[in-house]
PyMOL Python script that loads the backbone (N, CA, C, O; Angstrom):
from pymol import cmd

cmd.read_pdbstr("""\
ATOM      1  N   MET A   1      63.784  82.043  78.416  1.00  0.00           N
ATOM      2  CA  MET A   1      63.085  81.917  79.524  1.00  0.00           C
ATOM      3  C   MET A   1      64.075  81.520  80.663  1.00  0.00           C
ATOM      4  O   MET A   1      65.245  81.199  80.455  1.00  0.00           O
ATOM      5  N   ILE A   2      63.453  81.579  81.950  1.00  0.00           N
ATOM      6  CA  ILE A   2      64.198  81.501  83.185  1.00  0.00           C
ATOM      7  C   ILE A   2      63.531  80.745  83.864  1.00  0.00           C
ATOM      8  O   ILE A   2      62.396  81.124  84.156  1.00  0.00           O
ATOM      9  N   ARG A   3      63.990  79.454  84.336  1.00  0.00           N
ATOM     10  CA  ARG A   3      63.502  78.541  85.190  1.00  0.00           C
ATOM     11  C   ARG A   3      63.720  79.220  86.627  1.00  0.00           C
ATOM     12  O   ARG A   3      64.686  79.945  86.863  1.00  0.00           O
ATOM     13  N   VAL A   4      62.721  78.911  87.564  1.00  0.00           N
ATOM     14  CA  VAL A   4      62.775  79.281  89.022  1.00  0.00           C
ATOM     15  C   VAL A   4      62.367  78.464  89.853  1.00  0.00           C
ATOM     16  O   VAL A   4      61.179  78.147  89.794  1.00  0.00           O
ATOM     17  N   CYS A   5      63.141  77.936  90.775  1.00  0.00           N
ATOM     18  CA  CYS A   5      62.797  76.852  91.633  1.00  0.00           C
ATOM     19  C   CYS A   5      63.258  77.619  93.542  1.00  0.00           C
ATOM     20  O   CYS A   5      64.237  78.248  93.944  1.00  0.00           O
ATOM     21  N   GLY A   6      62.017  77.147  94.215  1.00  0.00           N
ATOM     22  CA  GLY A   6      62.253  77.480  95.540  1.00  0.00           C
ATOM     23  C   GLY A   6      61.703  76.624  96.389  1.00  0.00           C
ATOM     24  O   GLY A   6      60.765  75.889  96.080  1.00  0.00           O
ATOM     25  N   GLU A   7      62.363  76.665  97.755  1.00  0.00           N
ATOM     26  CA  GLU A   7      61.832  75.414  98.333  1.00  0.00           C
ATOM     27  C   GLU A   7      61.445  76.201  99.949  1.00  0.00           C
ATOM     28  O   GLU A   7      62.176  77.052 100.456  1.00  0.00           O
ATOM     29  N   ASN A   8      60.371  75.780 100.470  1.00  0.00           N
ATOM     30  CA  ASN A   8      59.833  76.850 101.509  1.00  0.00           C
ATOM     31  C   ASN A   8      59.616  75.694 102.760  1.00  0.00           C
ATOM     32  O   ASN A   8      58.763  74.841 102.512  1.00  0.00           O
ATOM     33  N   PRO A   9      60.245  75.604 103.951  1.00  0.00           N
ATOM     34  CA  PRO A   9      59.784  74.685 105.226  1.00  0.00           C
ATOM     35  C   PRO A   9      58.402  75.750 105.473  1.00  0.00           C
ATOM     36  O   PRO A   9      58.231  76.955 105.288  1.00  0.00           O
ATOM     37  N   HIS A  10      57.442  74.512 106.043  1.00  0.00           N
ATOM     38  CA  HIS A  10      56.448  75.343 107.033  1.00  0.00           C
ATOM     39  C   HIS A  10      56.293  74.572 107.859  1.00  0.00           C
ATOM     40  O   HIS A  10      56.999  73.565 107.811  1.00  0.00           O
ATOM     41  N   ALA A  11      55.300  74.717 108.971  1.00  0.00           N
ATOM     42  CA  ALA A  11      55.445  74.424 110.234  1.00  0.00           C
ATOM     43  C   ALA A  11      54.160  73.138 110.498  1.00  0.00           C
ATOM     44  O   ALA A  11      53.009  73.239 110.070  1.00  0.00           O
ATOM     45  N   PRO A  12      54.602  72.178 111.151  1.00  0.00           N
ATOM     46  CA  PRO A  12      53.070  71.288 110.995  1.00  0.00           C
ATOM     47  C   PRO A  12      51.725  71.552 111.085  1.00  0.00           C
ATOM     48  O   PRO A  12      51.211  72.231 111.974  1.00  0.00           O
ATOM     49  N   GLY A  13      51.221  71.089 110.286  1.00  0.00           N
ATOM     50  CA  GLY A  13      49.643  71.344 110.078  1.00  0.00           C
ATOM     51  C   GLY A  13      49.031  72.615 109.339  1.00  0.00           C
ATOM     52  O   GLY A  13      47.859  72.992 109.362  1.00  0.00           O
ATOM     53  N   ARG A  14      50.137  73.191 108.665  1.00  0.00           N
ATOM     54  CA  ARG A  14      50.001  74.528 107.878  1.00  0.00           C
ATOM     55  C   ARG A  14      49.615  74.282 106.395  1.00  0.00           C
ATOM     56  O   ARG A  14      49.012  75.127 105.733  1.00  0.00           O
ATOM     57  N   ILE A  15      50.043  72.935 105.861  1.00  0.00           N
ATOM     58  CA  ILE A  15      50.256  72.956 104.506  1.00  0.00           C
ATOM     59  C   ILE A  15      49.025  73.426 103.360  1.00  0.00           C
ATOM     60  O   ILE A  15      49.148  73.946 102.251  1.00  0.00           O
ATOM     61  N   ALA A  16      48.001  73.079 104.001  1.00  0.00           N
ATOM     62  CA  ALA A  16      46.864  72.911 103.476  1.00  0.00           C
ATOM     63  C   ALA A  16      46.525  74.676 103.375  1.00  0.00           C
ATOM     64  O   ALA A  16      46.084  75.202 102.353  1.00  0.00           O
ATOM     65  N   LEU A  17      46.785  75.303 104.450  1.00  0.00           N
ATOM     66  CA  LEU A  17      46.832  76.900 104.419  1.00  0.00           C
ATOM     67  C   LEU A  17      47.707  77.459 103.045  1.00  0.00           C
ATOM     68  O   LEU A  17      47.446  78.358 102.246  1.00  0.00           O
ATOM     69  N   VAL A  18      48.383  76.904 103.102  1.00  0.00           N
ATOM     70  CA  VAL A  18      49.861  77.598 102.333  1.00  0.00           C
ATOM     71  C   VAL A  18      48.931  77.243 100.890  1.00  0.00           C
ATOM     72  O   VAL A  18      48.461  78.122 100.167  1.00  0.00           O
ATOM     73  N   LEU A  19      48.817  76.088 100.707  1.00  0.00           N
ATOM     74  CA  LEU A  19      48.548  75.646  99.281  1.00  0.00           C
ATOM     75  C   LEU A  19      47.459  76.456  98.879  1.00  0.00           C
ATOM     76  O   LEU A  19      47.428  76.930  97.743  1.00  0.00           O
ATOM     77  N   ASP A  20      46.478  76.676  99.784  1.00  0.00           N
ATOM     78  CA  ASP A  20      45.358  77.275  99.359  1.00  0.00           C
ATOM     79  C   ASP A  20      45.523  78.866  99.279  1.00  0.00           C
ATOM     80  O   ASP A  20      44.597  79.581  98.897  1.00  0.00           O
ATOM     81  N   ALA A  21      46.484  79.252  99.578  1.00  0.00           N
ATOM     82  CA  ALA A  21      47.032  80.863  99.643  1.00  0.00           C
ATOM     83  C   ALA A  21      48.052  81.130  98.731  1.00  0.00           C
ATOM     84  O   ALA A  21      48.370  82.309  98.576  1.00  0.00           O
ATOM     85  N   LEU A  22      48.613  80.277  98.111  1.00  0.00           N
ATOM     86  CA  LEU A  22      49.248  79.893  96.748  1.00  0.00           C
ATOM     87  C   LEU A  22      48.459  80.138  95.624  1.00  0.00           C
ATOM     88  O   LEU A  22      48.524  81.065  94.817  1.00  0.00           O
ATOM     89  N   ASP A  23      47.621  79.075  95.686  1.00  0.00           N
ATOM     90  CA  ASP A  23      46.426  79.064  94.337  1.00  0.00           C
ATOM     91  C   ASP A  23      45.636  80.126  94.634  1.00  0.00           C
ATOM     92  O   ASP A  23      44.969  80.407  93.639  1.00  0.00           O
ATOM     93  N   ARG A  24      45.384  80.912  95.635  1.00  0.00           N
ATOM     94  CA  ARG A  24      44.267  81.775  95.592  1.00  0.00           C
ATOM     95  C   ARG A  24      44.820  83.508  95.355  1.00  0.00           C
ATOM     96  O   ARG A  24      44.203  84.329  94.676  1.00  0.00           O
ATOM     97  N   LEU A  25      45.926  83.734  95.991  1.00  0.00           N
ATOM     98  CA  LEU A  25      46.299  84.682  96.299  1.00  0.00           C
ATOM     99  C   LEU A  25      47.938  85.090  95.205  1.00  0.00           C
ATOM    100  O   LEU A  25      48.188  86.070  94.505  1.00  0.00           O
ATOM    101  N   TYR A  26      48.557  84.135  95.435  1.00  0.00           N
ATOM    102  CA  TYR A  26      50.069  84.034  94.704  1.00  0.00           C
ATOM    103  C   TYR A  26      49.986  83.756  93.209  1.00  0.00           C
ATOM    104  O   TYR A  26      50.462  84.491  92.344  1.00  0.00           O
ATOM    105  N   LEU A  27      49.454  82.830  93.038  1.00  0.00           N
ATOM    106  CA  LEU A  27      49.635  82.281  91.451  1.00  0.00           C
ATOM    107  C   LEU A  27      48.877  83.389  90.439  1.00  0.00           C
ATOM    108  O   LEU A  27      49.412  83.625  89.356  1.00  0.00           O
ATOM    109  N   PRO A  28      47.637  84.059  90.801  1.00  0.00           N
ATOM    110  CA  PRO A  28      47.221  85.013  89.964  1.00  0.00           C
ATOM    111  C   PRO A  28      47.714  85.864  89.686  1.00  0.00           C
ATOM    112  O   PRO A  28      47.481  86.316  88.565  1.00  0.00           O
ATOM    113  N   VAL A  29      48.885  86.694  90.771  1.00  0.00           N
ATOM    114  CA  VAL A  29      49.321  87.839  90.574  1.00  0.00           C
ATOM    115  C   VAL A  29      50.889  87.829  89.762  1.00  0.00           C
ATOM    116  O   VAL A  29      51.540  88.719  89.214  1.00  0.00           O
ATOM    117  N   CYS A  30      51.182  86.004  90.044  1.00  0.00           N
ATOM    118  CA  CYS A  30      52.396  85.517  88.988  1.00  0.00           C
ATOM    119  C   CYS A  30      51.780  85.664  87.660  1.00  0.00           C
ATOM    120  O   CYS A  30      52.249  86.370  86.768  1.00  0.00           O
ATOM    121  N   ALA A  31      50.480  84.816  87.554  1.00  0.00           N
ATOM    122  CA  ALA A  31      50.252  84.772  86.165  1.00  0.00           C
ATOM    123  C   ALA A  31      49.942  86.332  85.179  1.00  0.00           C
ATOM    124  O   ALA A  31      49.725  86.473  83.976  1.00  0.00           O
ATOM    125  N   ALA A  32      50.013  87.056  85.990  1.00  0.00           N
ATOM    126  CA  ALA A  32      49.697  88.753  85.627  1.00  0.00           C
ATOM    127  C   ALA A  32      50.920  89.118  85.232  1.00  0.00           C
ATOM    128  O   ALA A  32      50.914  90.135  84.539  1.00  0.00           O
ATOM    129  N   ARG A  33      52.310  88.486  85.499  1.00  0.00           N
ATOM    130  CA  ARG A  33      53.450  88.981  85.586  1.00  0.00           C
ATOM    131  C   ARG A  33      54.272  88.320  84.442  1.00  0.00           C
ATOM    132  O   ARG A  33      55.374  88.632  83.989  1.00  0.00           O
ATOM    133  N   GLY A  34      53.356  87.243  84.082  1.00  0.00           N
ATOM    134  CA  GLY A  34      54.272  86.488  83.124  1.00  0.00           C
ATOM    135  C   GLY A  34      54.849  85.293  83.496  1.00  0.00           C
ATOM    136  O   GLY A  34      55.730  84.684  82.889  1.00  0.00           O
ATOM    137  N   LEU A  35      54.217  84.944  84.693  1.00  0.00           N
ATOM    138  CA  LEU A  35      55.174  83.742  85.482  1.00  0.00           C
ATOM    139  C   LEU A  35      54.168  82.632  85.631  1.00  0.00           C
ATOM    140  O   LEU A  35      52.963  82.800  85.815  1.00  0.00           O
ATOM    141  N   THR A  36      54.796  81.476  85.533  1.00  0.00           N
ATOM    142  CA  THR A  36      53.792  80.227  85.322  1.00  0.00           C
ATOM    143  C   THR A  36      54.809  79.003  86.360  1.00  0.00           C
ATOM    144  O   THR A  36      55.997  78.684  86.409  1.00  0.00           O
ATOM    145  N   LEU A  37      53.751  78.673  86.963  1.00  0.00           N
ATOM    146  CA  LEU A  37      54.112  77.529  87.849  1.00  0.00           C
ATOM    147  C   LEU A  37      53.952  75.993  87.250  1.00  0.00           C
ATOM    148  O   LEU A  37      52.904  75.411  86.969  1.00  0.00           O
ATOM    149  N   ASP A  38      55.161  75.570  87.154  1.00  0.00           N
ATOM    150  CA  ASP A  38      55.032  73.821  86.303  1.00  0.00           C
ATOM    151  C   ASP A  38      54.944  73.016  86.962  1.00  0.00           C
ATOM    152  O   ASP A  38      54.283  72.085  86.503  1.00  0.00           O
ATOM    153  N   GLN A  39      55.559  72.802  88.530  1.00  0.00           N
ATOM    154  CA  GLN A  39      55.136  71.971  89.108  1.00  0.00           C
ATOM    155  C   GLN A  39      55.344  72.284  91.020  1.00  0.00           C
ATOM    156  O   GLN A  39      56.299  72.930  91.452  1.00  0.00           O
ATOM    157  N   ARG A  40      54.574  71.857  91.661  1.00  0.00           N
ATOM    158  CA  ARG A  40      54.723  71.675  93.252  1.00  0.00           C
ATOM    159  C   ARG A  40      54.807  70.191  93.572  1.00  0.00           C
ATOM    160  O   ARG A  40      54.190  69.196  93.192  1.00  0.00           O
ATOM    161  N   TRP A  41      55.961  70.458  94.546  1.00  0.00           N
ATOM    162  CA  TRP A  41      56.263  69.300  95.643  1.00  0.00           C
ATOM    163  C   TRP A  41      55.867  69.494  96.996  1.00  0.00           C
ATOM    164  O   TRP A  41      56.208  70.526  97.573  1.00  0.00           O
ATOM    165  N   VAL A  42      55.167  68.602  97.586  1.00  0.00           N
ATOM    166  CA  VAL A  42      55.029  68.660  99.067  1.00  0.00           C
ATOM    167  C   VAL A  42      55.954  67.428  99.676  1.00  0.00           C
ATOM    168  O   VAL A  42      56.195  66.497  98.907  1.00  0.00           O
ATOM    169  N   SER A  43      56.288  67.398 100.529  1.00  0.00           N
ATOM    170  CA  SER A  43      56.960  66.682 101.186  1.00  0.00           C
ATOM    171  C   SER A  43      56.978  66.594 102.644  1.00  0.00           C
ATOM    172  O   SER A  43      57.654  67.509 103.115  1.00  0.00           O
ATOM    173  N   PRO A  44      56.401  65.700 103.663  1.00  0.00           N
ATOM    174  CA  PRO A  44      55.792  64.691 102.872  1.00  0.00           C
ATOM    175  C   PRO A  44      54.766  64.969 102.294  1.00  0.00           C
ATOM    176  O   PRO A  44      54.294  66.090 102.485  1.00  0.00           O
ATOM    177  N   PRO A  45      54.053  63.984 101.349  1.00  0.00           N
ATOM    178  CA  PRO A  45      52.917  64.908 100.814  1.00  0.00           C
ATOM    179  C   PRO A  45      51.546  64.750 101.305  1.00  0.00           C
ATOM    180  O   PRO A  45      50.456  64.563 100.764  1.00  0.00           O
ATOM    181  N   MET A  46      52.018  64.907 102.670  1.00  0.00           N
ATOM    182  CA  MET A  46      50.376  64.869 103.435  1.00  0.00           C
ATOM    183  C   MET A  46      50.861  65.632 104.915  1.00  0.00           C
ATOM    184  O   MET A  46      52.003  65.861 105.315  1.00  0.00           O
ATOM    185  N   ALA A  47      49.865  65.854 105.399  1.00  0.00           N
ATOM    186  CA  ALA A  47      50.146  66.525 106.767  1.00  0.00           C
ATOM    187  C   ALA A  47      50.418  65.418 107.890  1.00  0.00           C
ATOM    188  O   ALA A  47      49.505  64.633 108.146  1.00  0.00           O
ATOM    189  N   VAL A  48      51.204  65.357 108.329  1.00  0.00           N
ATOM    190  CA  VAL A  48      51.564  64.580 109.320  1.00  0.00           C
ATOM    191  C   VAL A  48      51.770  65.176 110.624  1.00  0.00           C
ATOM    192  O   VAL A  48      52.725  65.938 110.774  1.00  0.00           O
ATOM    193  N   PRO A  49      50.822  64.865 111.789  1.00  0.00           N
ATOM    194  CA  PRO A  49      50.927  65.646 113.152  1.00  0.00           C
ATOM    195  C   PRO A  49      52.715  65.616 113.638  1.00  0.00           C
ATOM    196  O   PRO A  49      53.445  64.626 113.604  1.00  0.00           O
ATOM    197  N   GLY A  50      53.042  66.839 114.021  1.00  0.00           N
ATOM    198  CA  GLY A  50      54.243  67.076 114.117  1.00  0.00           C
ATOM    199  C   GLY A  50      55.326  67.276 113.511  1.00  0.00           C
ATOM    200  O   GLY A  50      56.309  67.861 113.965  1.00  0.00           O
ATOM    201  N   LEU A  51      55.146  66.580 111.958  1.00  0.00           N
ATOM    202  CA  LEU A  51      56.145  66.912 111.276  1.00  0.00           C
ATOM    203  C   LEU A  51      55.895  68.093 110.013  1.00  0.00           C
ATOM    204  O   LEU A  51      54.922  68.141 109.261  1.00  0.00           O
ATOM    205  N   PRO A  52      57.148  69.065 110.034  1.00  0.00           N
ATOM    206  CA  PRO A  52      56.940  70.170 108.935  1.00  0.00           C
ATOM    207  C   PRO A  52      56.626  69.619 107.439  1.00  0.00           C
ATOM    208  O   PRO A  52      56.593  68.464 107.017  1.00  0.00           O
ATOM    209  N   ASN A  53      56.440  70.681 106.887  1.00  0.00           N
ATOM    210  CA  ASN A  53      56.279  70.033 105.665  1.00  0.00           C
ATOM    211  C   ASN A  53      57.003  71.090 104.720  1.00  0.00           C
ATOM    212  O   ASN A  53      56.738  72.270 104.948  1.00  0.00           O
ATOM    213  N   THR A  54      57.992  70.768 103.562  1.00  0.00           N
ATOM    214  CA  THR A  54      58.454  71.145 102.983  1.00  0.00           C
ATOM    215  C   THR A  54      57.766  71.751 101.359  1.00  0.00           C
ATOM    216  O   THR A  54      57.062  70.883 100.842  1.00  0.00           O
ATOM    217  N   LEU A  55      57.844  72.756 100.718  1.00  0.00           N
ATOM    218  CA  LEU A  55      56.937  73.055  99.657  1.00  0.00           C
ATOM    219  C   LEU A  55      57.861  73.221  98.388  1.00  0.00           C
ATOM    220  O   LEU A  55      58.761  73.969  98.771  1.00  0.00           O
ATOM    221  N   ARG A  56      57.989  73.035  97.636  1.00  0.00           N
ATOM    222  CA  ARG A  56      59.045  72.820  96.543  1.00  0.00           C
ATOM    223  C   ARG A  56      58.305  73.164  95.113  1.00  0.00           C
ATOM    224  O   ARG A  56      57.607  72.421  94.422  1.00  0.00           O
ATOM    225  N   LEU A  57      58.712  74.626  94.882  1.00  0.00           N
ATOM    226  CA  LEU A  57      57.933  75.157  93.377  1.00  0.00           C
ATOM    227  C   LEU A  57      59.018  75.252  92.501  1.00  0.00           C
ATOM    228  O   LEU A  57      60.136  75.673  92.797  1.00  0.00           O
ATOM    229  N   LEU A  58      58.534  74.722  91.082  1.00  0.00           N
ATOM    230  CA  LEU A  58      59.172  74.884  89.811  1.00  0.00           C
ATOM    231  C   LEU A  58      58.719  75.844  88.902  1.00  0.00           C
ATOM    232  O   LEU A  58      57.699  75.481  88.315  1.00  0.00           O
ATOM    233  N   GLY A  59      59.156  76.996  88.576  1.00  0.00           N
ATOM    234  CA  GLY A  59      58.068  77.802  87.452  1.00  0.00           C
ATOM    235  C   GLY A  59      59.117  78.320  86.640  1.00  0.00           C
ATOM    236  O   GLY A  59      60.305  78.009  86.735  1.00  0.00           O
ATOM    237  N   ARG A  60      58.490  79.324  85.640  1.00  0.00           N
ATOM    238  CA  ARG A  60      59.449  79.767  84.655  1.00  0.00           C
ATOM    239  C   ARG A  60      58.905  81.127  84.040  1.00  0.00           C
ATOM    240  O   ARG A  60      57.731  81.165  83.671  1.00  0.00           O
ATOM    241  N   ASP A  61      59.701  82.223  83.921  1.00  0.00           N
ATOM    242  CA  ASP A  61      59.385  83.501  83.406  1.00  0.00           C
ATOM    243  C   ASP A  61      59.965  83.385  81.974  1.00  0.00           C
ATOM    244  O   ASP A  61      61.122  83.202  81.597  1.00  0.00           O
ATOM    245  N   ALA A  62      58.403  83.604  81.055  1.00  0.00           N
ATOM    246  CA  ALA A  62      58.924  83.486  79.967  1.00  0.00           C
ATOM    247  C   ALA A  62      59.245  84.665  79.250  1.00  0.00           C
ATOM    248  O   ALA A  62      59.448  84.522  78.044  1.00  0.00           O
ATOM    249  N   SER A  63      59.366  86.233  79.924  1.00  0.00           N
ATOM    250  CA  SER A  63      59.426  87.001  79.510  1.00  0.00           C
ATOM    251  C   SER A  63      60.741  87.347  78.872  1.00  0.00           C
ATOM    252  O   SER A  63      60.806  88.134  77.927  1.00  0.00           O
ATOM    253  N   TYR A  64      61.896  86.691  79.447  1.00  0.00           N
ATOM    254  CA  TYR A  64      63.406  86.516  79.059  1.00  0.00           C
ATOM    255  C   TYR A  64      63.382  85.626  77.872  1.00  0.00           C
ATOM    256  O   TYR A  64      62.642  84.644  77.933  1.00  0.00           O
ATOM    257  N   PRO A  65      64.210  85.862  76.608  1.00  0.00           N
ATOM    258  CA  PRO A  65      64.300  85.003  75.438  1.00  0.00           C
ATOM    259  C   PRO A  65      65.363  84.093  75.670  1.00  0.00           C
ATOM    260  O   PRO A  65      66.406  84.459  76.210  1.00  0.00           O
ATOM    261  N   GLU A  66      65.096  82.557  75.174  1.00  0.00           N
ATOM    262  CA  GLU A  66      66.084  81.751  75.101  1.00  0.00           C
ATOM    263  C   GLU A  66      67.355  81.775  74.581  1.00  0.00           C
ATOM    264  O   GLU A  66      67.393  82.568  73.641  1.00  0.00           O
ATOM    265  N   ASN A  67      68.439  81.230  74.796  1.00  0.00           N
ATOM    266  CA  ASN A  67      69.345  81.495  74.045  1.00  0.00           C
ATOM    267  C   ASN A  67      69.544  80.667  72.713  1.00  0.00           C
ATOM    268  O   ASN A  67      70.469  80.940  71.949  1.00  0.00           O
TER     269      ASN A  67
END
""", "prot")
cmd.dss("prot")
cmd.show_as("cartoon", "prot")
cmd.util.cbc("prot")
cmd.orient("prot")
């Protein structure tokens, strides 16, 4: 199994749109390829006017055998 970690900064006020697109568009495609999202974090954890949000994702690809 391979662990995948990603960090993406997003413009102020856009995090709700990004999370919606992640759930609706990206995750189904990943699941079809055998990828799983284990956790996601947003920092700061809510939209704060004028401040960007950082989205961190932790997932795995189970198609690779463990050592």
